C-alpha positions as CSV (number, residue, x, y, z in Angstrom):
1,M,8.1,45.9,49.6
2,S,5.6,48.3,48.1
3,G,1.8,48.4,47.8
4,W,-1.2,49.4,49.8
5,A,-1.7,49.1,53.5
6,F,-5.3,49.1,54.8
7,T,-6.1,50.0,58.4
8,A,-9.3,49.4,60.4
9,F,-9.6,51.7,63.4
10,V,-12.1,51.2,66.2
11,I,-12.8,54.5,67.9
12,D,-14.5,55.1,71.3
13,V,-16.3,58.2,70.3
14,F,-17.3,59.0,73.9
15,A,-13.7,58.8,75.1
16,R,-12.5,60.4,71.9
17,K,-9.7,57.8,71.3
18,I,-8.7,54.9,69.2
19,V,-9.2,51.7,71.2
20,G,-8.2,49.2,68.6
21,W,-6.8,48.8,65.1
22,K,-5.6,46.2,62.6
23,V,-3.5,46.6,59.4
24,A,-3.5,44.3,56.4
25,S,-2.4,44.3,52.8
26,E,-6.0,43.7,51.6
27,M,-9.3,45.4,52.6
28,T,-11.4,42.4,53.7
29,T,-14.1,41.7,56.1
30,H,-11.6,39.7,58.2
31,L,-9.6,42.9,58.7
32,V,-12.5,44.8,60.2
33,D,-13.8,41.8,62.2
34,T,-10.4,41.2,63.8
35,A,-10.2,44.9,64.9
36,I,-13.7,44.8,66.4
37,V,-13.3,41.4,68.1
38,N,-10.0,42.5,69.6
39,V,-11.6,45.5,71.2
40,I,-14.6,43.5,72.5
41,D,-12.2,41.0,74.1
42,L,-10.3,43.9,75.7
43,R,-13.5,45.4,77.1
44,K,-14.7,42.1,78.4
45,R,-11.3,41.6,80.2
46,S,-11.8,45.1,81.7
47,G,-15.1,44.0,83.2
48,V,-17.5,45.4,80.6
49,D,-20.1,42.7,80.0
50,D,-23.0,44.7,78.5
51,L,-22.3,45.6,74.9
52,S,-26.0,46.2,74.1
53,L,-25.4,49.9,73.4
54,L,-22.6,49.3,71.0
55,V,-23.1,51.2,67.8
56,H,-20.9,50.7,64.7
57,H,-20.4,52.5,61.4
58,S,-18.2,51.5,58.5
59,D,-16.7,54.0,56.0
60,A,-14.8,52.2,53.3
61,G,-13.4,55.5,52.1
62,W,-11.5,55.7,48.8
63,N,-11.2,52.5,46.8
64,P,-7.9,52.4,44.9
65,S,-9.3,49.8,42.5
66,S,-12.0,52.1,41.2
């Protein structure tokens, strides 16, 4: 199989580590949403209830279709 693989990384900038990721064959909103929701669920299971200070940034990067 050949083609493109797109990855959405969720980074904890304070801890300086990747805390979640998701890979798909298409760059879609669902790809990013899934990565973020997985990390939020993980944090909630760890006892973190207050996500009010959560900041996010999206960088689509290079687009192979352009």
